[in-house]
ChimeraX commands (.cxc) that place a marker at each C-alpha (Angstrom):
marker #1 position 21.48,32.23,9.79 radius 0.5
marker #1 position 19.65,35.66,9.94 radius 0.5
marker #1 position 17.47,34.45,7.03 radius 0.5
marker #1 position 15.66,31.84,9.28 radius 0.5
marker #1 position 15.43,34.01,12.45 radius 0.5
marker #1 position 18.56,32.84,14.23 radius 0.5
marker #1 position 20.67,35.43,15.91 radius 0.5
marker #1 position 24.39,34.56,16.24 radius 0.5
marker #1 position 25.90,35.39,19.59 radius 0.5
marker #1 position 29.82,35.23,19.69 radius 0.5
marker #1 position 31.26,34.01,22.90 radius 0.5
marker #1 position 34.11,35.93,24.39 radius 0.5
marker #1 position 37.71,34.65,23.83 radius 0.5
marker #1 position 38.96,32.27,26.55 radius 0.5
marker #1 position 35.49,32.46,28.33 radius 0.5
marker #1 position 34.82,28.92,29.46 radius 0.5
marker #1 position 31.55,29.93,31.28 radius 0.5
marker #1 position 30.15,31.55,28.11 radius 0.5
marker #1 position 29.73,28.30,26.32 radius 0.5
marker #1 position 28.15,26.15,29.23 radius 0.5
marker #1 position 25.05,25.47,27.19 radius 0.5
marker #1 position 27.07,24.11,24.32 radius 0.5
marker #1 position 29.21,22.02,26.60 radius 0.5
marker #1 position 26.25,20.67,28.35 radius 0.5
marker #1 position 24.50,19.60,24.96 radius 0.5
marker #1 position 27.72,17.99,23.77 radius 0.5
marker #1 position 27.88,16.02,26.98 radius 0.5
marker #1 position 24.17,14.93,26.71 radius 0.5
marker #1 position 24.59,13.80,23.14 radius 0.5
marker #1 position 27.77,11.88,23.92 radius 0.5
marker #1 position 26.39,10.17,27.06 radius 0.5
marker #1 position 22.75,9.48,25.84 radius 0.5
marker #1 position 23.40,8.69,22.27 radius 0.5
marker #1 position 26.80,8.71,20.60 radius 0.5
marker #1 position 28.44,6.31,23.21 radius 0.5
marker #1 position 25.61,3.77,22.55 radius 0.5
marker #1 position 25.65,3.86,18.77 radius 0.5
marker #1 position 28.24,2.65,16.20 radius 0.5
marker #1 position 27.56,4.73,13.06 radius 0.5
marker #1 position 27.84,2.99,9.75 radius 0.5
marker #1 position 28.99,6.20,7.89 radius 0.5
marker #1 position 28.48,9.94,7.80 radius 0.5
marker #1 position 24.75,9.77,6.64 radius 0.5
marker #1 position 23.96,7.40,9.59 radius 0.5
marker #1 position 25.76,9.65,11.98 radius 0.5
marker #1 position 23.93,12.82,10.77 radius 0.5
marker #1 position 20.64,11.03,10.94 radius 0.5
marker #1 position 21.35,9.87,14.47 radius 0.5
marker #1 position 22.25,13.40,15.62 radius 0.5
marker #1 position 19.12,14.74,13.91 radius 0.5
marker #1 position 16.90,12.26,15.73 radius 0.5
marker #1 position 18.57,13.11,19.03 radius 0.5
marker #1 position 18.23,16.73,18.43 radius 0.5
marker #1 position 14.54,16.36,17.84 radius 0.5
marker #1 position 14.17,14.28,21.12 radius 0.5
marker #1 position 16.38,16.74,23.06 radius 0.5
marker #1 position 14.31,19.77,22.10 radius 0.5
marker #1 position 10.83,18.47,21.95 radius 0.5
marker #1 position 10.30,15.18,23.92 radius 0.5
marker #1 position 12.39,15.41,27.09 radius 0.5
marker #1 position 11.64,17.17,30.27 radius 0.5
marker #1 position 13.59,20.47,30.78 radius 0.5
marker #1 position 15.12,21.31,34.14 radius 0.5
marker #1 position 14.99,25.07,33.37 radius 0.5
marker #1 position 11.25,24.71,32.86 radius 0.5
marker #1 position 10.50,22.85,36.11 radius 0.5
marker #1 position 10.83,19.46,34.41 radius 0.5
marker #1 position 8.03,20.31,31.89 radius 0.5
marker #1 position 8.11,19.86,28.14 radius 0.5
marker #1 position 8.69,22.76,25.79 radius 0.5
marker #1 position 5.12,22.18,24.32 radius 0.5
marker #1 position 3.68,24.16,27.26 radius 0.5
marker #1 position 1.06,21.45,28.25 radius 0.5
marker #1 position 1.21,20.95,31.99 radius 0.5
marker #1 position 1.49,17.57,33.56 radius 0.5
marker #1 position -1.65,17.90,35.47 radius 0.5
marker #1 position -3.66,18.44,32.13 radius 0.5
marker #1 position -2.42,15.15,30.88 radius 0.5
marker #1 position -4.86,12.33,31.59 radius 0.5
marker #1 position -5.53,8.98,30.00 radius 0.5
marker #1 position -3.60,6.00,28.81 radius 0.5
marker #1 position 0.20,6.36,28.55 radius 0.5
marker #1 position 1.93,5.22,25.54 radius 0.5
marker #1 position 5.66,5.00,24.85 radius 0.5
marker #1 position 7.16,6.46,21.68 radius 0.5
marker #1 position 10.74,5.23,20.69 radius 0.5
marker #1 position 13.50,6.91,18.77 radius 0.5
marker #1 position 16.70,5.23,17.45 radius 0.5
marker #1 position 15.45,1.72,17.98 radius 0.5
marker #1 position 14.43,2.26,21.63 radius 0.5
marker #1 position 17.57,4.07,22.67 radius 0.5
marker #1 position 15.56,7.27,23.36 radius 0.5
marker #1 position 11.95,6.85,24.88 radius 0.5
marker #1 position 9.12,9.45,25.24 radius 0.5
marker #1 position 6.03,8.86,27.30 radius 0.5
marker #1 position 2.90,10.68,26.44 radius 0.5
marker #1 position -0.94,10.31,26.69 radius 0.5
marker #1 position -2.37,8.22,23.96 radius 0.5
marker #1 position -4.50,10.12,21.50 radius 0.5
marker link #1:1,2 radius 0.2
marker link #1:2,3 radius 0.2
marker link #1:3,4 radius 0.2
marker link #1:4,5 radius 0.2
marker link #1:5,6 radius 0.2
marker link #1:6,7 radius 0.2
marker link #1:7,8 radius 0.2
marker link #1:8,9 radius 0.2
marker link #1:9,10 radius 0.2
marker link #1:10,11 radius 0.2
marker link #1:11,12 radius 0.2
marker link #1:12,13 radius 0.2
marker link #1:13,14 radius 0.2
marker link #1:14,15 radius 0.2
marker link #1:15,16 radius 0.2
marker link #1:16,17 radius 0.2
marker link #1:17,18 radius 0.2
marker link #1:18,19 radius 0.2
marker link #1:19,20 radius 0.2
marker link #1:20,21 radius 0.2
marker link #1:21,22 radius 0.2
marker link #1:22,23 radius 0.2
marker link #1:23,24 radius 0.2
marker link #1:24,25 radius 0.2
marker link #1:25,26 radius 0.2
marker link #1:26,27 radius 0.2
marker link #1:27,28 radius 0.2
marker link #1:28,29 radius 0.2
marker link #1:29,30 radius 0.2
marker link #1:30,31 radius 0.2
marker link #1:31,32 radius 0.2
marker link #1:32,33 radius 0.2
marker link #1:33,34 radius 0.2
marker link #1:34,35 radius 0.2
marker link #1:35,36 radius 0.2
marker link #1:36,37 radius 0.2
marker link #1:37,38 radius 0.2
marker link #1:38,39 radius 0.2
marker link #1:39,40 radius 0.2
marker link #1:40,41 radius 0.2
marker link #1:41,42 radius 0.2
marker link #1:42,43 radius 0.2
marker link #1:43,44 radius 0.2
marker link #1:44,45 radius 0.2
marker link #1:45,46 radius 0.2
marker link #1:46,47 radius 0.2
marker link #1:47,48 radius 0.2
marker link #1:48,49 radius 0.2
marker link #1:49,50 radius 0.2
marker link #1:50,51 radius 0.2
marker link #1:51,52 radius 0.2
marker link #1:52,53 radius 0.2
marker link #1:53,54 radius 0.2
marker link #1:54,55 radius 0.2
marker link #1:55,56 radius 0.2
marker link #1:56,57 radius 0.2
marker link #1:57,58 radius 0.2
marker link #1:58,59 radius 0.2
marker link #1:59,60 radius 0.2
marker link #1:60,61 radius 0.2
marker link #1:61,62 radius 0.2
marker link #1:62,63 radius 0.2
marker link #1:63,64 radius 0.2
marker link #1:64,65 radius 0.2
marker link #1:65,66 radius 0.2
marker link #1:66,67 radius 0.2
marker link #1:67,68 radius 0.2
marker link #1:68,69 radius 0.2
marker link #1:69,70 radius 0.2
marker link #1:70,71 radius 0.2
marker link #1:71,72 radius 0.2
marker link #1:72,73 radius 0.2
marker link #1:73,74 radius 0.2
marker link #1:74,75 radius 0.2
marker link #1:75,76 radius 0.2
marker link #1:76,77 radius 0.2
marker link #1:77,78 radius 0.2
marker link #1:78,79 radius 0.2
marker link #1:79,80 radius 0.2
marker link #1:80,81 radius 0.2
marker link #1:81,82 radius 0.2
marker link #1:82,83 radius 0.2
marker link #1:83,84 radius 0.2
marker link #1:84,85 radius 0.2
marker link #1:85,86 radius 0.2
marker link #1:86,87 radius 0.2
marker link #1:87,88 radius 0.2
marker link #1:88,89 radius 0.2
marker link #1:89,90 radius 0.2
marker link #1:90,91 radius 0.2
marker link #1:91,92 radius 0.2
marker link #1:92,93 radius 0.2
marker link #1:93,94 radius 0.2
marker link #1:94,95 radius 0.2
marker link #1:95,96 radius 0.2
marker link #1:96,97 radius 0.2
marker link #1:97,98 radius 0.2
marker link #1:98,99 radius 0.2
view
């Protein structure tokens, strides 16, 4: 993982508070995605998870960033017609200004 710039951080043994971020992600993907999709095989499951991860990291509001997107564009700077983009057949929706 170091080859692509990812730093591995080991969590302490029997430290449930140390993996709160991972637990929250698992809860989110189960609640928002996997409980609503019946995968037709491993390939379908992997693609579904990949689509969710793209949505989770790039197209949803983050509470830790005052409900802003990671892209850094403030809501007040966004003006114009709103369009809806869908992922996973409408299961995940993202609203943005039309180009």
